[in-house]
Backbone as JSON, one array per atom type, in Angstrom:
{
  "sequence": "MGTSKLDESKTKLTAGTEKIKPTYISLVQFTDKGIQNAKQTTQRVAAWAAKVQSMGVTIKQMYWTLGQYDQVCIFEAPDDETAASVLLAADMLGNIRTQTMRAFTASEMDKILAKVP",
  "N": [[0.84, -1.17, 0.0], [0.65, 2.15, -0.9], [1.95, 5.25, 0.42], [0.29, 7.39, -0.16], [-2.23, 6.38, -0.11], [-2.91, 5.8, 2.45], [-5.16, 5.72, 5.22], [-6.01, 8.53, 6.82], [-7.18, 10.31, 9.51], [-8.85, 13.4, 9.52], [-9.24, 16.79, 10.55], [-11.32, 19.53, 10.2], [-10.18, 22.81, 9.92], [-10.43, 25.55, 8.99], [-12.23, 26.94, 6.23], [-11.17, 25.12, 3.51], [-8.79, 24.22, 4.67], [-7.18, 21.53, 6.36], [-6.41, 19.48, 9.16], [-4.45, 16.83, 10.29], [-5.5, 14.63, 12.77], [-3.71, 13.85, 15.69], [-2.48, 10.56, 16.39], [-2.59, 8.05, 18.89], [-1.2, 5.37, 20.78], [-2.06, 3.26, 23.27], [-0.82, 1.18, 25.77], [-2.29, -1.0, 27.92], [-2.78, -1.97, 31.27], [-4.55, -3.97, 33.55], [-5.44, -2.97, 36.85], [-5.45, -4.3, 40.23], [-8.07, -3.81, 41.07], [-9.29, -3.47, 38.56], [-9.02, -6.03, 37.38], [-10.59, -7.5, 39.07], [-13.04, -6.57, 38.34], [-13.34, -7.41, 35.74], [-15.34, -8.45, 34.1], [-16.87, -6.32, 33.35], [-15.39, -4.88, 31.56], [-15.74, -4.32, 28.76], [-18.01, -2.74, 28.77], [-17.1, -0.59, 30.31], [-15.17, 0.5, 28.61], [-16.77, 1.29, 26.44], [-18.39, 3.24, 27.67], [-16.41, 5.1, 28.42], [-15.42, 5.83, 25.91], [-17.66, 7.1, 24.81], [-17.89, 9.25, 26.58], [-15.5, 10.75, 26.19], [-15.66, 11.49, 23.57], [-16.92, 13.93, 23.17], [-14.84, 15.64, 23.62], [-13.39, 15.57, 21.38], [-12.01, 13.22, 21.01], [-11.39, 10.11, 19.54], [-11.93, 6.7, 19.61], [-10.2, 4.51, 17.79], [-9.63, 1.8, 17.65], [-9.9, -0.93, 19.91], [-8.21, -3.43, 21.52], [-8.29, -6.48, 23.27], [-5.86, -8.21, 24.94], [-3.43, -10.91, 25.2], [-0.76, -11.68, 27.44], [1.81, -9.4, 28.58], [0.4, -6.98, 28.56], [-3.0, -6.02, 28.96], [-4.78, -4.77, 27.32], [-4.8, -3.02, 24.18], [-5.05, 0.14, 23.0], [-6.02, 2.17, 20.35], [-6.19, 5.44, 19.5], [-7.43, 8.72, 18.59], [-6.77, 12.16, 19.14], [-7.33, 15.68, 19.57], [-4.99, 17.01, 20.39], [-1.87, 16.77, 22.28], [-2.31, 17.55, 24.95], [-5.06, 17.15, 25.35], [-5.19, 14.38, 24.94], [-3.59, 13.53, 27.1], [-5.16, 14.42, 29.25], [-7.56, 12.88, 29.05], [-6.53, 10.34, 29.39], [-5.47, 10.51, 31.97], [-7.87, 10.86, 33.36], [-9.08, 8.37, 32.86], [-7.23, 6.63, 34.1], [-7.46, 7.51, 36.73], [-9.83, 6.39, 37.59], [-9.14, 3.97, 38.54], [-9.1, 1.37, 37.51], [-7.3, 0.72, 35.53], [-3.89, 1.05, 34.31], [-1.83, 2.99, 32.24], [0.42, 3.1, 29.42], [1.44, 5.31, 27.09], [1.96, 6.09, 23.68], [2.85, 8.42, 21.19], [1.86, 8.18, 17.88], [2.92, 8.17, 14.46], [1.86, 8.85, 11.15], [2.77, 7.82, 7.79], [2.91, 10.14, 6.14], [3.12, 12.14, 8.08], [5.57, 11.42, 9.17], [7.2, 11.84, 6.98], [7.16, 14.66, 6.91], [8.47, 15.2, 9.31], [10.98, 14.08, 8.79], [11.79, 15.76, 6.76], [12.55, 17.97, 8.15], [14.87, 17.26, 9.39], [18.17, 18.12, 10.05]],
  "CA": [[0.0, 0.0, 0.0], [1.43, 3.37, -0.98], [1.67, 6.21, 1.47], [-0.78, 8.3, -0.54], [-3.51, 5.72, 0.09], [-3.15, 5.55, 3.87], [-6.33, 6.38, 5.78], [-5.61, 9.45, 7.87], [-8.3, 11.13, 9.95], [-8.57, 14.82, 9.39], [-10.13, 17.7, 11.23], [-11.45, 20.79, 9.46], [-9.79, 23.99, 10.7], [-11.2, 26.62, 8.37], [-12.55, 26.58, 4.85], [-10.04, 24.8, 2.64], [-7.62, 23.67, 5.36], [-7.44, 20.37, 7.18], [-5.3, 19.08, 10.02], [-4.52, 15.43, 10.68], [-5.54, 14.47, 14.22], [-2.67, 12.95, 16.19], [-2.85, 9.2, 16.79], [-1.91, 7.57, 20.09], [-1.34, 3.95, 21.07], [-1.93, 3.03, 24.71], [-0.69, -0.16, 26.3], [-3.12, -0.93, 29.12], [-2.74, -3.08, 32.22], [-5.55, -3.9, 34.62], [-5.03, -2.94, 38.24], [-6.17, -5.33, 40.98], [-9.49, -3.44, 40.99], [-9.75, -3.72, 37.2], [-9.14, -7.46, 37.11], [-11.74, -7.97, 39.84], [-14.22, -6.13, 37.61], [-13.04, -7.68, 34.33], [-16.56, -8.74, 33.33], [-17.44, -5.05, 32.89], [-14.39, -4.14, 30.8], [-16.24, -3.79, 27.49], [-18.94, -1.64, 29.09], [-16.3, 0.56, 30.75], [-14.55, 1.11, 27.43], [-17.83, 1.96, 25.68], [-18.77, 4.44, 28.42], [-15.3, 6.04, 28.33], [-15.38, 6.31, 24.52], [-18.76, 8.06, 24.65], [-17.59, 10.43, 27.4], [-14.39, 11.56, 25.65], [-15.99, 11.9, 22.21], [-17.24, 15.37, 23.2], [-13.57, 16.36, 23.67], [-12.71, 15.37, 20.1], [-11.24, 11.99, 21.06], [-12.04, 9.0, 18.86], [-11.3, 5.39, 19.78], [-10.14, 3.88, 16.48], [-9.69, 0.37, 17.88], [-9.5, -1.43, 21.22], [-7.94, -4.86, 21.5], [-7.99, -7.15, 24.52], [-4.69, -8.99, 24.54], [-2.76, -11.85, 26.09], [0.63, -11.3, 27.67], [2.14, -8.37, 29.55], [-0.63, -5.95, 28.55], [-4.36, -6.56, 28.88], [-5.46, -4.1, 26.22], [-4.1, -2.04, 23.35], [-6.04, 1.1, 22.52], [-5.56, 3.11, 19.33], [-7.16, 6.53, 19.5], [-7.02, 10.03, 18.08], [-7.16, 13.3, 19.97], [-6.95, 16.93, 18.91], [-3.64, 17.44, 20.76], [-1.27, 16.01, 23.38], [-2.92, 17.92, 26.22], [-6.35, 16.45, 25.44], [-4.88, 12.96, 25.12], [-3.12, 13.34, 28.48], [-6.26, 14.62, 30.2], [-8.5, 11.75, 29.05], [-5.82, 9.2, 29.96], [-5.45, 10.71, 33.42], [-9.23, 10.6, 33.86], [-9.29, 6.92, 32.83], [-6.38, 6.03, 35.13], [-7.96, 7.9, 38.05], [-10.94, 5.52, 37.97], [-8.52, 2.9, 39.32], [-9.19, 0.04, 36.89], [-6.2, 0.51, 34.58], [-2.7, 1.89, 34.21], [-1.53, 3.06, 30.82], [1.64, 3.64, 28.83], [0.94, 5.8, 25.81], [2.94, 6.57, 22.71], [2.35, 9.18, 20.04], [2.17, 7.46, 16.65], [2.97, 9.05, 13.29], [1.58, 8.26, 9.84], [3.88, 7.99, 6.84], [3.01, 11.54, 5.71], [3.65, 12.91, 9.2], [6.99, 11.09, 9.28], [7.87, 12.55, 5.88], [7.34, 16.06, 7.35], [9.51, 15.19, 10.35], [12.26, 13.82, 8.12], [12.15, 16.94, 5.97], [13.14, 18.94, 9.08], [16.13, 16.76, 9.93], [19.27, 18.87, 9.44]],
  "C": [[0.88, 1.23, 0.0], [1.04, 4.35, 0.08], [0.53, 7.16, 1.11], [-2.15, 7.69, -0.31], [-3.8, 5.41, 1.55], [-4.35, 6.34, 4.36], [-5.88, 7.24, 6.95], [-6.82, 10.31, 8.23], [-7.9, 12.58, 9.92], [-9.61, 15.62, 10.13], [-10.16, 18.99, 10.41], [-11.05, 21.94, 10.39], [-10.61, 25.18, 10.23], [-11.46, 26.19, 6.94], [-11.27, 26.32, 4.07], [-8.81, 24.26, 3.34], [-8.05, 22.5, 6.23], [-6.19, 20.06, 8.0], [-5.51, 17.61, 10.39], [-4.52, 15.38, 12.2], [-4.44, 13.51, 14.65], [-3.25, 11.6, 16.62], [-1.98, 8.79, 17.98], [-2.17, 6.08, 20.23], [-1.06, 3.77, 22.55], [-1.83, 1.54, 24.99], [-1.31, -0.14, 27.69], [-2.94, -2.18, 29.97], [-3.84, -2.88, 33.24], [-4.86, -3.76, 35.97], [-5.73, -4.11, 38.95], [-7.68, -5.07, 40.93], [-10.04, -3.77, 39.61], [-9.93, -5.19, 36.9], [-10.31, -8.05, 37.89], [-13.05, -7.62, 39.15], [-14.09, -6.38, 36.12], [-14.29, -7.93, 33.5], [-17.22, -7.47, 32.79], [-16.51, -4.28, 31.97], [-14.92, -3.56, 29.49], [-17.21, -2.65, 27.72], [-18.19, -0.4, 29.54], [-15.67, 1.27, 29.56], [-15.6, 1.87, 26.62], [-18.25, 3.26, 26.36], [-17.68, 5.51, 28.32], [-15.24, 6.65, 26.93], [-16.47, 7.36, 24.29], [-18.46, 9.36, 25.4], [-16.54, 11.32, 26.75], [-14.65, 12.03, 24.22], [-16.28, 13.4, 22.15], [-15.98, 16.24, 23.26], [-12.78, 16.2, 22.38], [-11.87, 14.12, 20.04], [-12.05, 10.86, 20.41], [-11.25, 7.72, 19.12], [-11.35, 4.71, 18.41], [-10.26, 2.36, 16.62], [-9.25, 0.06, 19.3], [-9.35, -2.94, 21.09], [-7.73, -5.34, 22.92], [-6.94, -8.19, 24.18], [-4.23, -9.97, 25.61], [-1.34, -11.36, 26.3], [0.76, -10.19, 28.7], [1.07, -7.29, 29.66], [-1.99, -6.59, 28.33], [-5.16, -5.97, 27.73], [-4.47, -3.25, 25.44], [-5.18, -1.15, 22.76], [-5.38, 2.03, 21.51], [-6.61, 4.2, 19.24], [-6.55, 7.79, 18.93], [-7.54, 11.09, 19.02], [-6.7, 14.57, 19.27], [-5.51, 17.36, 19.18], [-3.15, 16.61, 21.94], [-1.94, 16.3, 24.72], [-4.27, 17.22, 26.41], [-6.13, 14.97, 25.67], [-4.47, 12.69, 26.56], [-4.27, 13.47, 29.47], [-7.24, 13.45, 30.22], [-7.83, 10.49, 29.6], [-5.74, 9.31, 31.47], [-6.81, 10.4, 34.02], [-9.51, 9.09, 33.9], [-8.48, 6.24, 33.94], [-6.9, 6.33, 36.53], [-9.15, 7.06, 38.51], [-10.44, 4.27, 38.71], [-8.56, 1.51, 38.71], [-8.01, -0.3, 36.01], [-5.03, 1.42, 34.88], [-2.29, 1.86, 32.75], [-0.1, 3.53, 30.55], [1.24, 4.04, 27.42], [2.06, 6.37, 24.97], [2.23, 7.37, 21.64], [2.8, 8.44, 18.8], [2.1, 8.42, 15.47], [2.65, 8.25, 12.03], [2.79, 8.46, 8.95], [4.02, 9.45, 6.41], [3.51, 12.44, 6.83], [5.15, 12.66, 9.35], [7.78, 11.76, 8.17], [8.14, 14.01, 6.27], [8.43, 16.16, 8.41], [10.88, 15.03, 9.7], [12.73, 15.01, 7.3], [12.8, 18.02, 6.85], [14.47, 18.51, 9.66], [17.27, 17.5, 9.25], [20.27, 17.97, 8.72]]
}
């Protein structure tokens, strides 16, 4: 697949301009409280996704996984500050702990590389 065909979410800024929303990947681990309430995990994710949608955050995909991490969440947010605030809110509920990385599309990486001296 060529880089020009990659699906990149965009946000309208003003007439004729668009901005790609940053993508984030969170590695999620259940806390003791979270594992005790594991049967509600899908409902908690759905409720969280609905709550943060009003802040411009979109859950692109949530995976429940085997191994060191219990979930992998791929989401978009308008900016780093918004991403950090919704992650803090999720962590403060006490069911999960997260490690989050900012992810870059091929076109975003091309712009970064163009700035390398």
